Structures are given as structure tokens and as C-alpha cells.
N, C-alpha and C positions, 0 to 999 in steps of 0.2 A: 498611478493606481493607489487606492487606499492601502494604508499600511497597518491599520489596527486589526489584529487577529481576533477571531471570534470562534464560538463553538455552537454547533447545532443544538437546538433545544431538546432534541430526541436523546442526546447523550446525557444532558443535564437531568432529564426525566429518569434515567437509570439510577442516578444518585438519590433522587427523592424516593424512588420506589424501594431502593435498598434501605434507606433510613426508615421508611414505613415498616418494612419487614422486621427490622431490628428494634422497632419501638423507640427510635431516636427522634427527638424533637430538634429541628433546625431553627435558627433564628428567624423571627417573623419577617424581617426586612429582606430575606432571601426568597421567600415563598412566591413573590411575583415573577421570579425568573421563568417559571414554566409558562407564562403568558406571552413571552417574547420569542420571535422566530430564531433569533441569533443572540448568543450571550457573549458580551465582551470578555476577553480572556482574563482580565483583572477580576471581574465578578466571579468567573469560574474558579479563580484562585481562592477567593473568599469562601465560596461554597465548599471547596475541598478542605480548607482549614477548619471550617465549622464541622464538617462531616467527620473528619479524622479525630478531632478533639472529642466529639460526642461519643464515638464508638470506642476509642482507646484500644483498638485492635491493630497490632503491628502488620497483620496480613490483610487488612481491609481492602487494599488496592487489588490484590490478587483475587480475593473473593468477589469483588465487584466485576473485575474483568471476566472471570469465569461465568458470571451470571448474565453478562450482556447478551442481548438478543439481536438478530439481524436488524430489526426495526430501530434499534437505538443508534444505528450507523447512518440514519437518514437514507436517501436513495442509494447510497454507496453500497450498503449491505445487499440490496436486491441486485444491483449491477454485478457485484463480485460473484454472486451465486449463479448468475446467468452466463458467465464466461464459459468457454469451451474447456479450458485446462487450468491447472493450478498456476502455470507460468503466466497465462493471460490474466488471471485474476490478480497476481502480484503486480504486474505492470499496470493494471487498472487502478490498483490501490495507490501506486506512486502518483498517478495522474490526478486522482480525485480525493485523496485524503483530506485536503483543505476544506472540503464540504463538511466533513465530520468535525474537524477542529484545526485551528491554526496554532502557531507557536511551536512548531516542531518540523523536522524534516525526516523523510524516509528515503533511503538509498539502497539500491540493489547491487550487490557485487558478486561476481562469478569467478571461479578459478579452481583448479585441482579437483574437478568433478563435484564441486559443491557450490551452492548458492546461498548467500547470506543477506537477509533483510535487516538493515540497520535503522534504528530509531534514535534520533538526537533531539532532545527537548531543549527549548529556549526559554522556558518559564522557571520560576524559582520556588513558588509556594508549594509545599508538599510534593516536591519533585519525585522522591522515591516512591511514594504511594501511587502517584499518577502514572509514572513510567511502568510500574508493575501491573497496573490495571490495563494499560495499552498492550503490553507484551502478553499478558494472560488472555486478553481478548483475541489477539492474533493467533495464539495457540488453539483456542477454541474455534476460531473461524476456519482454520486449516482443517480441523476435524469435520465441521459442518459441511463445507463445500465439497470435500472428497468422500463423504460417507465413511469417515474413520479410516480411510485407506492410507493417509499420510500423517505422520507425526514428525515434528522437527527432530533432526539428528541431535541438536543441542539448542539450549536457550542460554544466551549470555546476558548477565545483568551487571551493569557497570559498578554498582555499589555493593557493599557487604550485606549479607543476609540480615533481615530485621527480626527473624525468628529462627527456629531450628531449620536446617536444610531438609530434614525429614518432613516437616510440616509443609514446606513448599512443594516437595516431591509428591506428597499425597494429593495436593490440589491440582498440580500441573501435569503430573505423569509423563515427564520427559527429562532427559539428561540436563542438569543445571550446572552453570559455571558462574560463580559470584566474583565480585571485585575484578572483573576482567577488562575494565576500561572501556567497554562498549556495551550497548544494548542491542541484541541481535538474535534473530531466529536463523538457524542454519538447516538447509535442506540438501538432499542429494540432487545433483543435476537432473537425474532421470525423473525425479518427482515432478518437475515442471510439466511433463507430458501426461500426468495423470488426469483423466477426464473428470469433470465435475458432475455431480449427480443431478443438478437442475439446469444444465446447460441449455441455452435457448438463444440462438444467434439473432433472431429477429428482435426479441425482447432486449438483448444486450445492446444492439445497435440503437434502439430507441432510447434506452436509458443513458447511453453515452451522449446522445444529442442533448438530452435534458441536463445531464451533468455538466457538459461543456457550457451550456447557457448559464447554469447556476454559478460556475466558476467565474465566468465573465462578470456576472453581477457582483460577486464577492470581491473580485479583483485581488485574489490572494494567491494566484498561481506563482510558483517558483519559476525561475528562468528555465530550469530543465523541463518543467511541464510545458511551458510555452514553446520551447524548441521541439518537443515531441509532437505537440499539436500541429506545428507548421510542417514537420516531416511527414505526418500522416496525410496532410493535404498535398504535399509536394515531395514524395519520396526520392525523386531524382536530384533534388537540390543538394548542393554541397555546403560546406561551412560558411563560405563567404556570402553566398546568396541568402542563407538563413540569417546571418549576422546583419545583413543589410536590412532585412525586414524588421529586425529588432532595434535598428538604428544604433548598431554597434560595429566596431571593427572585428575581423576574425580573431585577432590577438586578444582583444578585450573580452570577446565571447568566451574564449578558452579560459581566461583568468577567472571570470565570474562563475563558470561551470565548475572549475576546480575548487572554488570556495564552497560549492554545494556538494563536493565529494564525487563528481562525475566528470565526463568529458563528452565533446561532441561525437567522437567516434563511437563511444559506448552507447550513447543515446540513439544514434542513427542505426547501429546494428540491432539494438533492441526493437526499434520500430520496424525495421525491415524484416526481422525474424518473425515478428507477430503478423505483419501483413502477408508475408510469404505463406505462413501456415494457413491463414484465412483463405487466401486465393487457392491454395492447394486443396483445402477442404471443399471449396466451391467448384472444383474440377477444372480450373483454368489450365490451359496448355502451358507446358514448361517455358516455351519461348515467350508466351504472353506475360507470364509472371516475371521472367528476367527483364523484359522490356519495360514493364510498368515500374519496376523497382530500380531501374537505371543501370543494370548490368550490361556489359558489352555483348554477352552471348549466354546460351544455356549452360555451357561448361563453367563459366565464371560464377554464375548463380549457384549451380549445384555444389561447387567447391565451398562457397560461403555458407550455404545451408548445412552442409556436413559439419563445418566448423562450429556453427551455432548449436546444432541439435544432436550431433554424433550419429546422424543417419542421412541417407540420400533422400532427395525429394520423393522418389518412388517408394522407398521403404516407409516414409512418413505417411504417404497417401494410402498405401496398402494397410498399414496399421490402423488408420482412421476409418477405413471402410470395412474392416473385419467385424 
């Protein structure tokens, strides 16, 4: 697979539009970037360096992130907004973020009634400003898709503040923690069930098909994304069968997933949880759901579903139908 990460031109356009609003002139040799469908990550770094030098604003990353529109995220923005719930949107973001831009990883972690979405950057040029732009855009995206019903419990930023914390708070309007060693948004577990205001299952399925095709063309899927795609196609398969499809041993698969901050067990449960919710929304019989997802019986499935969501399948279906 190709290993050169790139960025969608739609995200690059957001930077040019911000520069135009601010009356900032960018170098002429960068202007042709808007005529390319994908921008190599190295050229994106050059653009960020020129943009930050020209504005000389320590909070320019946050301001850019807050100003991003759904269209700047390529087809991923529309896909996320068409998901049923915030939890489904976060999982879709993990799958399809490479369409927006490479050079980074997103990992979802759960525990103690909370969910955290971690962002790890692998680029160097203007990393602080670029990370702040991504985190700010995710805070804004959470507001968009839920109709302002969900705000992160906390926003963790790995580096020290680049301006006063009060200035950050005025822009982001959520609890902030700096120099925390990680970049992450933290949500309540219950927030994952919040319905999205523009949910559309038919549109979502169509956009997923298009996004899967684009990921294949880009060749930038992380191993965890490829594992999730295989599991969606064959939810009954276990680790060894999935590893075989990826031409790996089960042990090697575990090690490589650990390097990405996840595990086969966690990925499989995330996929099964999402598929279970979709099948329950479609009014599939409990026995059919259990069988399709590879559970021995309805009781085993119901126990797993309660562990994932904190409610029984019947309670979930009743809440969805109200």
C-alpha cells in the first residue's frame, strides 16, 4: 500500500479562506495547491508554516478549527452528520479520518462511564497550531451533529497553552486541561446514545460505500480500520481468521494493533455494538441479531449488549422508537 500521507484539498481551502479573511498574503508557490485533489503532507506543512508566520497569532489554530465547515472535511463531514447517534459518528470518524488527512491517528477509549477520543499527530511542522485546529474542529463538530446537545466533559491538550487559558476558554467554551500529555476529547458514556439532528440511514450507508472506495484508492487505512472493515463484512470471524485475511499471525496482529493503541477484542466489540444497534433499529428479531453477530444464543447477546450500552436490547429498542 502507498505510505505517503496526504490531505484533502477541501481542508487546505479552509486555510486559504482564513488567510483571505485576515488579509494575509501567502507565498505564490503555494497558491497552486487548491488545484490538486490531494495535498502531500509535506506541502501541507509548508502551508501551515507560511500561514502561521503571516498571521503571528498564537491562537490561529483554534480560530481556524472553530471556523471549519462540514464541507472542509470532504465527504466525511456529510457522512458523520448522517449517522444515527454520536457514538456511531465517532466510530465512523475513526474509520474515515484518513480521507480528511493522513499523518495522525485517532483512538477511542472507554472506561469508568466516560469515552475519550485521542488524537496523536505524526507530523512536526507547526504541530501545536495544527493539533489545536483539529481539536477545536472536533469540539465544533460535536455541537453541529447533536444540535448543541453535547459538549465535551473535557478537552485535553498535550502542550502548554500558547496564550492565556481565558482566551482559549472564550473560543472553545468547554473545560480545558493543558500539558496533560495527550490530545483528547472526553465525553460521558451516555452521550454516545444522543441522536444526531440530520440522521439518515440510507444516506449514511451510501456515503460509507463511497468512503470505503476512496480509502482503498488512498491506501492509507490503518490496520485497525482494515480489521473493522473485515469484521463488518464477517462479524462471526475471530482473531485468527481475520489475521489470516491480513496475512498475519494472530500474535502479530495483536502486537501491531497494540502499536496503534487498540486491540482486536476492543475493535470487535465496537463493531458488534454498532451492528447490533443498527439491526435493532431495523426491528430484527433478537435471535436473528444474536445469530448474525456470532453469539451462541439470545441470552449471551443480551448480556454483551448490556455491557456495551448499559441497557437491555429491549430498552434500547423502546428508547429508539419513542
